[in-house]
Backbone as a chain_set.jsonl record, in Angstrom:
{"seq": "MSNLKLFSNNCISYLIKYSIRNIGTSSSLYGKRNFRKFLVLNKRGTRIFKEQQKIKPHPKIPIDKRGVRDTGFVENGEFKEIPEKIPLLVVPDLKDCKLKPYVSYKAPEVVQPEFTSIDLFNAIYANKIVDDFAKNKLDISGNPLEPTEEEKLTPEEAWINARKCGSDLF", "coords": {"N": [[68.238, 121.579, 283.51], [65.944, 120.155, 282.314], [64.22, 119.56, 284.07], [63.008, 122.382, 284.669], [61.793, 122.421, 282.073], [59.983, 120.27, 282.41], [58.576, 121.386, 284.572], [57.351, 123.766, 283.478], [55.707, 122.63, 281.354], [53.862, 121.213, 282.95], [52.878, 123.373, 284.379], [51.478, 124.751, 282.048], [49.66, 122.884, 281.217], [48.215, 122.889, 283.477], [47.076, 125.312, 283.416], [45.74, 125.172, 281.049], [43.758, 123.273, 281.562], [42.395, 124.241, 283.859], [41.557, 126.892, 283.158], [39.043, 126.853, 281.639], [35.971, 128.319, 281.291], [33.59, 127.943, 283.667], [29.923, 127.239, 283.994], [27.677, 127.624, 286.436], [24.303, 126.564, 287.454], [23.384, 126.033, 289.958], [21.727, 126.056, 293.174], [23.79, 127.036, 295.0], [25.111, 129.072, 293.848], [23.391, 131.344, 293.503], [23.191, 134.676, 293.277], [25.86, 135.037, 293.097], [26.665, 135.451, 290.511], [24.835, 136.349, 289.245], [22.676, 138.87, 290.049], [19.753, 139.082, 289.917], [18.958, 136.467, 290.17], [19.098, 136.155, 293.005], [17.626, 135.203, 295.719], [15.448, 136.996, 297.874], [14.249, 136.384, 300.549], [11.931, 136.468, 303.166], [13.218, 136.108, 305.424], [15.651, 137.19, 305.152], [17.635, 140.296, 304.799], [17.725, 143.536, 306.255], [16.376, 144.816, 309.363], [14.999, 147.218, 309.041], [14.532, 147.077, 306.275], [12.516, 144.966, 306.383], [10.598, 146.026, 307.79], [9.77, 148.044, 305.928], [8.913, 146.44, 303.981], [6.602, 145.349, 304.975], [5.128, 147.644, 305.4], [4.825, 149.007, 302.756], [4.959, 146.989, 300.249], [7.679, 146.184, 297.946], [7.512, 145.986, 294.589], [8.812, 144.343, 292.91], [10.087, 142.69, 294.605], [8.614, 140.048, 295.806], [6.636, 139.205, 298.586], [7.462, 136.46, 300.622], [5.432, 133.687, 301.185], [5.842, 131.279, 302.228], [4.086, 128.917, 301.396], [1.79, 129.349, 302.432], [-1.631, 130.248, 301.978], [-3.426, 133.173, 301.33], [-6.363, 134.375, 303.262], [-7.913, 135.876, 302.248], [-8.465, 139.151, 300.415], [-7.016, 142.067, 299.126], [-8.349, 145.308, 298.846], [-8.623, 148.494, 297.749], [-6.381, 149.19, 299.335], [-7.122, 147.871, 301.781], [-7.371, 145.037, 303.668], [-9.515, 142.539, 303.177], [-11.26, 139.926, 304.753], [-12.119, 136.563, 303.916], [-14.51, 134.413, 305.218], [-14.762, 131.673, 304.313], [-12.497, 130.88, 303.268], [-10.818, 130.611, 305.458], [-9.097, 127.851, 307.0], [-10.767, 125.014, 308.349], [-9.969, 123.137, 310.967], [-10.805, 119.802, 312.067], [-10.882, 118.053, 314.84], [-10.844, 115.003, 316.654], [-12.246, 114.303, 319.73], [-10.022, 113.02, 322.047], [-9.981, 111.973, 324.771], [-10.892, 109.498, 326.216], [-9.428, 107.555, 324.857], [-7.898, 104.712, 324.28], [-5.565, 104.064, 322.884], [-2.255, 104.948, 322.082], [-0.068, 107.683, 321.289], [2.297, 106.763, 320.15], [3.929, 104.316, 318.225], [5.658, 101.349, 318.569], [8.707, 100.285, 317.224], [9.038, 97.543, 317.374], [6.703, 96.595, 317.242], [4.484, 94.082, 315.56], [4.311, 93.614, 312.007], [1.649, 94.712, 310.07], [-0.114, 93.199, 307.559], [-2.324, 93.666, 305.001], [-4.636, 92.79, 302.564], [-5.901, 94.318, 299.531], [-8.693, 96.419, 299.915], [-11.547, 95.599, 298.253], [-14.458, 96.21, 295.981], [-15.922, 93.777, 296.017], [-15.323, 92.67, 298.578], [-16.455, 94.905, 300.153], [-19.139, 94.653, 299.461], [-19.569, 92.076, 300.475], [-19.059, 92.402, 303.181], [-21.25, 94.224, 304.061], [-23.724, 93.677, 302.607], [-24.0, 90.933, 302.16], [-24.514, 89.137, 304.357], [-27.242, 89.831, 305.22], [-28.51, 89.116, 302.872], [-28.184, 86.166, 302.69], [-29.393, 85.365, 305.166], [-32.116, 86.335, 304.631], [-32.557, 84.484, 302.502], [-32.401, 81.949, 303.531], [-34.382, 81.914, 305.414], [-36.671, 82.105, 303.969], [-37.666, 84.699, 303.227], [-37.595, 86.185, 300.645], [-38.815, 87.257, 297.582], [-40.325, 86.215, 294.486], [-38.675, 87.284, 292.535], [-36.446, 87.886, 293.908], [-36.198, 90.07, 295.463], [-36.357, 91.47, 298.912], [-38.683, 90.536, 301.253], [-39.237, 91.951, 303.512], [-38.037, 94.87, 303.557], [-35.173, 96.634, 304.673], [-34.369, 100.334, 305.89], [-32.347, 101.261, 304.102], [-32.814, 99.848, 301.845], [-35.242, 100.428, 301.005], [-34.851, 103.017, 299.67], [-35.034, 105.062, 296.661], [-32.913, 104.971, 293.728], [-31.936, 107.513, 293.259], [-32.603, 108.903, 295.775], [-30.578, 107.303, 297.283], [-28.142, 108.167, 295.821], [-28.053, 110.899, 296.547], [-27.919, 110.767, 299.265], [-25.368, 109.408, 299.484], [-23.705, 111.373, 298.746], [-23.64, 113.334, 300.775], [-22.13, 115.378, 303.303], [-19.97, 113.847, 305.414], [-20.92, 111.275, 304.941], [-19.291, 108.857, 304.409], [-18.701, 108.258, 307.045], [-20.592, 106.952, 308.171]], "CA": [[67.232, 122.058, 282.371], [64.995, 119.119, 282.008], [63.254, 119.868, 285.473], [62.471, 123.468, 284.302], [60.879, 122.24, 280.999], [58.883, 119.461, 282.932], [57.756, 122.346, 285.447], [56.786, 124.608, 282.541], [54.891, 121.87, 280.689], [52.837, 121.081, 283.927], [52.099, 124.807, 284.271], [50.767, 124.929, 280.737], [48.794, 121.739, 281.236], [47.295, 123.121, 284.635], [46.124, 126.379, 282.907], [44.751, 124.56, 280.063], [42.798, 122.455, 282.128], [41.499, 124.878, 284.738], [41.125, 128.228, 282.647], [38.138, 126.653, 280.916], [34.937, 129.144, 282.035], [32.476, 126.867, 283.793], [28.801, 128.027, 284.366], [26.807, 126.5, 287.275], [23.215, 126.94, 287.723], [22.829, 125.453, 291.061], [21.388, 127.192, 294.221], [24.756, 127.679, 295.604], [25.408, 130.3, 292.992], [22.385, 132.375, 293.717], [23.59, 135.968, 293.539], [27.485, 135.256, 292.817], [26.968, 135.971, 289.077], [23.5, 137.104, 288.64], [21.711, 139.324, 291.052], [18.401, 138.707, 289.582], [18.499, 135.104, 290.673], [19.392, 136.122, 294.321], [16.326, 135.252, 296.332], [15.553, 137.66, 299.135], [12.969, 135.768, 301.259], [11.41, 137.345, 304.417], [14.19, 136.25, 306.665], [16.758, 137.985, 304.704], [17.466, 141.562, 304.664], [17.687, 144.27, 307.603], [15.074, 145.153, 310.02], [14.321, 148.388, 308.325], [13.882, 146.505, 305.023], [11.498, 144.044, 306.541], [9.351, 147.049, 308.221], [9.328, 148.612, 304.784], [8.13, 145.632, 303.132], [5.209, 145.193, 305.662], [4.33, 148.858, 305.085], [4.664, 149.212, 301.28], [5.953, 146.04, 299.424], [8.414, 146.53, 296.744], [6.602, 145.129, 293.489], [10.004, 143.315, 292.153], [10.521, 141.583, 295.646], [7.472, 139.615, 296.535], [6.811, 138.836, 300.208], [7.367, 134.82, 300.484], [4.544, 133.243, 302.172], [6.075, 129.812, 302.43], [3.194, 127.949, 301.146], [0.471, 129.601, 303.209], [-2.345, 130.855, 301.292], [-4.198, 134.236, 301.876], [-7.62, 134.123, 303.699], [-8.789, 137.197, 301.733], [-7.983, 139.956, 299.35], [-6.903, 143.533, 299.434], [-9.075, 146.116, 298.009], [-8.408, 149.695, 298.134], [-5.554, 149.344, 300.428], [-7.69, 147.366, 302.999], [-7.421, 143.678, 303.616], [-10.932, 141.852, 303.296], [-11.313, 138.417, 305.126], [-13.26, 135.741, 303.371], [-14.643, 133.493, 306.053], [-14.867, 130.567, 303.709], [-11.185, 130.568, 303.016], [-10.189, 130.171, 306.716], [-9.217, 126.481, 307.218], [-11.322, 124.481, 309.416], [-9.414, 121.83, 311.468], [-11.787, 119.041, 312.653], [-10.095, 117.139, 315.564], [-11.702, 114.156, 317.533], [-11.904, 114.235, 321.138], [-9.409, 111.724, 322.476], [-9.913, 111.8, 326.187], [-10.906, 108.14, 326.848], [-8.744, 106.755, 323.871], [-6.839, 103.913, 324.915], [-4.363, 104.054, 322.072], [-1.125, 105.982, 322.568], [0.608, 108.198, 319.976], [3.606, 106.197, 319.807], [3.977, 102.907, 317.788], [6.828, 100.925, 318.745], [9.302, 99.667, 315.954], [9.023, 96.19, 317.587], [5.274, 96.124, 316.753], [4.547, 93.294, 314.396], [3.965, 94.341, 310.639], [0.367, 94.203, 309.69], [-0.055, 93.194, 305.936], [-3.601, 93.424, 304.766], [-4.816, 92.79, 301.273], [-6.593, 95.439, 299.136], [-10.122, 96.211, 300.195], [-12.144, 95.639, 296.956], [-15.832, 96.197, 295.985], [-16.574, 92.477, 296.421], [-15.024, 92.865, 300.051], [-17.375, 95.742, 300.684], [-20.345, 93.938, 299.369], [-19.623, 90.8, 301.475], [-19.011, 93.022, 304.609], [-22.395, 95.066, 304.252], [-24.975, 93.184, 302.157], [-24.045, 89.476, 301.856], [-25.167, 88.477, 305.481], [-28.604, 89.779, 304.927], [-29.102, 88.281, 301.751], [-28.157, 84.95, 302.992], [-30.325, 85.302, 305.991], [-33.284, 86.233, 304.035], [-32.726, 83.389, 301.81], [-32.366, 80.8, 304.498], [-35.786, 82.199, 306.328], [-37.644, 82.357, 302.743], [-37.965, 86.104, 303.061], [-37.36, 86.811, 299.438], [-40.093, 87.081, 296.63], [-39.807, 85.405, 293.314], [-37.593, 88.151, 291.853], [-35.13, 87.877, 294.782], [-36.21, 91.066, 296.629], [-36.753, 91.162, 300.251], [-40.188, 91.007, 301.722], [-39.144, 92.904, 304.786], [-36.5, 95.591, 303.342], [-34.607, 97.774, 305.483], [-34.587, 101.636, 305.214], [-31.567, 101.465, 303.191], [-33.343, 98.991, 300.869], [-36.341, 101.145, 300.432], [-34.441, 104.007, 298.917], [-34.695, 104.969, 295.32], [-31.581, 105.212, 293.211], [-31.888, 109.015, 293.346], [-32.164, 109.303, 297.275], [-29.296, 106.804, 297.682], [-27.025, 108.999, 295.285], [-28.118, 112.048, 297.34], [-27.342, 110.386, 300.667], [-23.781, 109.117, 299.596], [-22.756, 112.591, 298.518], [-23.898, 114.077, 301.8], [-21.076, 115.58, 304.049], [-19.774, 112.642, 306.547], [-21.669, 109.853, 304.599], [-18.588, 107.953, 304.583], [-18.568, 107.846, 308.433], [-21.622, 106.05, 308.732]], "C": [[65.992, 121.368, 282.068], [63.963, 119.394, 283.063], [62.446, 121.149, 285.153], [61.513, 123.141, 283.171], [59.897, 121.323, 281.452], [58.041, 120.427, 283.708], [57.012, 123.158, 284.346], [55.518, 123.816, 281.831], [53.552, 121.53, 281.66], [51.988, 122.186, 284.203], [51.15, 124.911, 283.193], [49.604, 123.994, 280.869], [47.637, 122.202, 282.296], [46.464, 124.305, 283.954], [45.409, 126.1, 281.933], [43.449, 124.197, 280.676], [41.807, 123.412, 283.018], [41.116, 126.401, 284.154], [39.887, 128.198, 281.722], [36.881, 127.466, 281.943], [33.842, 128.089, 282.296], [31.228, 127.759, 284.396], [28.002, 127.179, 285.262], [25.406, 127.309, 287.55], [22.532, 126.569, 289.067], [22.601, 126.431, 292.25], [22.704, 127.951, 295.008], [25.306, 128.812, 294.887], [24.542, 131.394, 292.875], [23.265, 133.731, 294.019], [25.085, 136.091, 293.511], [27.689, 135.744, 291.504], [25.871, 136.689, 288.551], [22.679, 137.435, 289.718], [20.188, 139.002, 291.167], [17.903, 137.235, 290.213], [18.445, 135.07, 292.254], [17.936, 136.242, 295.057], [16.387, 135.919, 297.589], [14.324, 137.371, 299.723], [12.873, 136.627, 302.474], [12.527, 137.303, 305.519], [15.411, 136.886, 306.333], [16.372, 139.515, 304.778], [17.518, 142.212, 306.218], [16.349, 144.413, 308.244], [14.407, 146.316, 309.385], [13.841, 147.98, 307.008], [12.479, 145.753, 305.302], [10.248, 144.916, 306.946], [8.933, 147.761, 306.926], [8.252, 147.78, 303.894], [6.747, 145.365, 303.736], [4.398, 146.387, 305.361], [3.893, 149.007, 303.515], [5.673, 148.288, 300.768], [6.431, 146.463, 298.354], [7.713, 145.462, 295.701], [7.645, 144.106, 293.026], [10.446, 142.36, 293.273], [9.293, 141.299, 296.254], [7.589, 138.981, 297.923], [6.443, 137.289, 299.974], [6.657, 134.514, 301.617], [4.847, 131.884, 302.689], [5.064, 128.853, 302.37], [1.951, 128.17, 301.728], [-0.37, 130.559, 302.423], [-3.156, 132.118, 302.013], [-5.653, 133.755, 302.215], [-8.37, 135.221, 303.347], [-8.156, 137.87, 300.61], [-7.675, 141.188, 299.896], [-7.495, 144.296, 298.21], [-9.067, 147.522, 298.581], [-7.491, 149.936, 299.298], [-5.983, 148.578, 301.792], [-7.752, 145.863, 302.811], [-8.837, 143.301, 304.072], [-10.768, 140.504, 303.593], [-12.424, 137.898, 304.635], [-13.332, 134.587, 304.36], [-14.557, 131.901, 305.552], [-13.367, 129.864, 303.291], [-10.397, 130.435, 304.269], [-10.324, 128.599, 307.056], [-9.851, 126.005, 308.522], [-10.66, 123.061, 309.871], [-10.426, 121.176, 312.47], [-10.944, 118.074, 313.563], [-10.919, 116.558, 316.725], [-11.255, 114.389, 318.792], [-11.293, 112.867, 321.569], [-9.062, 111.433, 324.024], [-9.919, 110.389, 326.653], [-10.362, 107.192, 325.587], [-7.785, 105.776, 324.587], [-5.575, 103.623, 324.018], [-3.554, 105.145, 322.249], [-0.595, 106.408, 321.129], [1.8, 107.68, 319.497], [3.39, 104.77, 319.271], [5.234, 102.423, 317.862], [7.273, 100.296, 317.398], [9.117, 98.027, 316.233], [7.556, 95.617, 317.544], [5.242, 95.144, 315.612], [3.854, 93.917, 313.064], [2.594, 93.791, 310.404], [0.253, 94.187, 308.132], [-1.722, 92.747, 305.765], [-3.916, 93.527, 303.251], [-5.844, 93.984, 300.878], [-8.098, 95.07, 299.356], [-10.841, 96.542, 298.842], [-13.752, 95.812, 297.104], [-16.563, 94.842, 296.412], [-16.354, 92.48, 298.02], [-16.052, 93.602, 300.685], [-18.807, 94.986, 300.517], [-20.708, 92.808, 300.317], [-19.866, 91.361, 302.914], [-20.461, 93.528, 305.02], [-23.678, 94.05, 304.038], [-25.088, 91.508, 302.224], [-24.762, 88.637, 303.083], [-26.83, 88.6, 305.357], [-29.269, 88.995, 303.932], [-29.178, 86.83, 302.1], [-29.214, 84.672, 304.0], [-31.716, 85.34, 305.448], [-33.629, 85.178, 303.113], [-33.113, 82.189, 302.47], [-33.888, 80.825, 305.255], [-36.831, 82.354, 305.154], [-38.365, 83.755, 303.041], [-37.809, 86.845, 301.919], [-38.635, 86.385, 298.499], [-39.463, 86.399, 295.409], [-38.722, 86.015, 292.557], [-36.458, 88.465, 292.614], [-35.038, 89.444, 295.639], [-36.715, 90.771, 297.8], [-38.167, 91.499, 300.626], [-40.221, 91.976, 302.902], [-37.784, 93.828, 304.458], [-36.338, 96.44, 304.409], [-34.817, 98.987, 305.111], [-33.731, 101.899, 304.206], [-32.046, 100.935, 301.843], [-34.443, 99.705, 300.173], [-35.953, 102.405, 299.629], [-34.44, 104.003, 297.6], [-33.189, 105.243, 294.816], [-31.319, 106.683, 293.496], [-31.612, 109.515, 294.829], [-30.961, 108.597, 297.846], [-28.137, 107.62, 297.022], [-27.066, 110.18, 296.095], [-27.514, 111.627, 298.639], [-25.881, 109.988, 300.618], [-23.08, 110.279, 299.261], [-22.938, 113.747, 299.655], [-22.517, 114.238, 302.635], [-21.248, 114.553, 305.313], [-20.526, 111.436, 306.2], [-20.586, 108.674, 304.632], [-18.098, 107.523, 306.03], [-19.464, 107.052, 308.816], [-21.944, 104.616, 308.161]], "O": [[65.042, 121.984, 281.586], [62.784, 119.422, 282.712], [61.231, 121.08, 285.334], [60.375, 123.591, 283.297], [58.801, 121.484, 280.915], [56.821, 120.352, 283.56], [55.791, 123.098, 284.491], [54.421, 124.371, 281.772], [52.404, 121.572, 281.218], [50.76, 122.148, 284.279], [49.98, 125.169, 283.477], [48.504, 124.464, 280.578], [46.437, 121.993, 282.114], [45.235, 124.236, 283.954], [44.355, 126.724, 281.806], [42.345, 124.666, 280.402], [40.584, 123.342, 282.891], [40.31, 127.047, 284.824], [39.583, 129.201, 281.077], [36.847, 127.264, 283.157], [33.276, 127.467, 281.397], [31.402, 128.75, 285.105], [27.657, 126.062, 284.878], [25.4, 128.509, 287.823], [21.333, 126.757, 289.271], [23.216, 127.496, 292.308], [22.689, 129.085, 295.487], [26.064, 129.532, 295.537], [24.874, 132.365, 292.195], [23.992, 133.754, 295.012], [25.595, 137.153, 293.866], [28.703, 136.389, 291.237], [25.917, 137.482, 287.61], [22.025, 136.585, 290.322], [19.558, 138.739, 292.191], [16.776, 136.96, 290.623], [17.863, 134.145, 292.821], [17.231, 137.247, 294.963], [17.236, 135.571, 298.41], [13.342, 138.059, 299.443], [13.748, 137.457, 302.721], [12.736, 138.205, 306.329], [16.217, 137.126, 307.232], [15.224, 139.956, 304.812], [17.374, 141.51, 307.218], [15.313, 144.131, 307.643], [13.185, 146.275, 309.242], [12.797, 148.475, 306.584], [11.494, 145.904, 304.58], [9.107, 144.654, 306.568], [7.748, 148.079, 306.829], [7.223, 148.156, 303.333], [5.797, 145.169, 302.978], [3.198, 146.3, 305.099], [2.716, 149.108, 303.17], [6.883, 148.514, 300.756], [5.704, 147.169, 297.656], [7.435, 144.302, 296.006], [7.231, 142.977, 292.764], [11.089, 141.348, 292.997], [8.822, 142.052, 297.106], [8.566, 138.323, 298.281], [5.461, 136.891, 299.348], [6.963, 134.851, 302.761], [4.122, 131.387, 303.55], [5.066, 127.95, 303.206], [1.051, 127.339, 301.608], [0.113, 131.665, 302.18], [-3.485, 132.018, 303.195], [-6.148, 132.84, 301.556], [-9.364, 135.56, 303.989], [-7.372, 137.259, 299.884], [-8.005, 141.446, 301.054], [-7.284, 144.084, 297.016], [-9.446, 147.739, 299.732], [-7.767, 150.776, 300.155], [-5.269, 148.658, 302.792], [-8.208, 145.459, 301.742], [-9.294, 143.669, 305.155], [-10.158, 139.816, 302.775], [-13.532, 138.421, 304.747], [-12.381, 133.808, 304.421], [-14.305, 131.008, 306.36], [-13.155, 128.672, 303.063], [-9.217, 130.121, 304.114], [-11.413, 128.1, 307.341], [-9.546, 126.487, 309.613], [-10.815, 122.029, 309.219], [-10.843, 121.759, 313.471], [-10.272, 117.247, 312.947], [-11.528, 117.229, 317.558], [-10.077, 114.648, 319.039], [-11.898, 111.799, 321.48], [-8.081, 110.799, 324.412], [-9.04, 110.029, 327.435], [-10.919, 106.11, 325.397], [-6.971, 106.166, 325.425], [-4.638, 102.966, 324.475], [-4.033, 106.24, 322.546], [-0.652, 105.731, 320.102], [2.313, 108.13, 318.472], [2.637, 104.046, 319.922], [6.068, 103.046, 317.205], [6.466, 99.857, 316.577], [9.06, 97.291, 315.249], [7.268, 94.44, 317.76], [5.996, 95.384, 314.669], [2.89, 94.675, 313.17], [2.362, 92.587, 310.511], [0.546, 95.208, 307.511], [-2.239, 91.751, 306.269], [-3.367, 94.47, 302.682], [-6.522, 94.544, 301.74], [-8.653, 93.993, 299.14], [-10.732, 97.67, 298.359], [-14.299, 95.592, 298.184], [-17.618, 94.83, 297.046], [-17.359, 92.265, 298.697], [-16.593, 93.125, 301.683], [-19.504, 94.785, 301.511], [-21.812, 92.613, 300.825], [-20.7, 90.889, 303.688], [-20.873, 93.309, 306.159], [-24.447, 93.682, 304.927], [-26.17, 90.93, 302.328], [-25.459, 87.647, 302.862], [-27.569, 87.616, 305.394], [-30.315, 88.36, 304.066], [-30.223, 86.242, 301.819], [-29.975, 83.74, 303.741], [-32.49, 84.437, 305.766], [-34.809, 84.913, 302.885], [-34.027, 81.473, 302.061], [-34.433, 79.781, 305.612], [-37.932, 82.779, 305.502], [-39.594, 83.824, 303.072], [-37.854, 88.072, 302.001], [-39.307, 85.368, 298.672], [-38.276, 86.078, 295.351], [-37.9, 85.31, 291.972], [-35.562, 89.186, 292.174], [-34.063, 89.849, 296.272], [-37.523, 89.845, 297.871], [-38.719, 92.565, 300.351], [-41.192, 92.69, 303.155], [-36.688, 93.595, 304.967], [-37.288, 96.936, 305.015], [-35.424, 99.109, 304.047], [-34.106, 102.692, 303.342], [-31.72, 101.511, 300.805], [-34.598, 99.634, 298.954], [-36.828, 102.838, 298.879], [-33.892, 103.027, 297.088], [-32.37, 105.732, 295.593], [-30.255, 106.912, 294.073], [-30.708, 110.294, 295.133], [-30.331, 109.118, 298.767], [-27.128, 107.752, 297.715], [-25.941, 110.568, 296.409], [-26.531, 112.256, 299.03], [-25.177, 110.194, 301.606], [-21.863, 110.288, 299.448], [-22.481, 114.88, 299.507], [-21.777, 113.254, 302.658], [-22.251, 114.42, 306.016], [-20.775, 110.605, 307.073], [-21.005, 107.543, 304.881], [-17.27, 106.629, 306.209], [-19.248, 106.371, 309.818], [-22.818, 103.925, 308.685]]}, "num_chains": 1, "name": "protein.A"}
């Protein structure tokens, strides 16, 4: 009799423990309880459904573009291409490049400090200033007597040149 009582107590505790309704919102539950959450992407559906989506898309089932942006727009049922929206890939010519595309894990790790504005000044302007000072090519106010083309620019011209396309390459 005691075994039957123990069994019934275990059954009751099991029912109490597992009869609580759990609601999950993870992606594994898409479509199991709420079909509005069920994502119908382009890979899902029959061949007939995919063909219908191409011809006349259903407004409640958007076509998933997987992160690719349109290069135009639809006007009066006709797709109009915008040339400015087409991405342009600029790829350098690497025929004579000695570097290979693979970097070995055995290669030594290169640690460089942060390249600051002081480092940039020292790399570009400091040598010219030191040479001009050593050769007495500076006037009383510290300006060079024989300025280079970059030193002859006005602040407005330098600002315009700095914002030209490809100015960071020169």
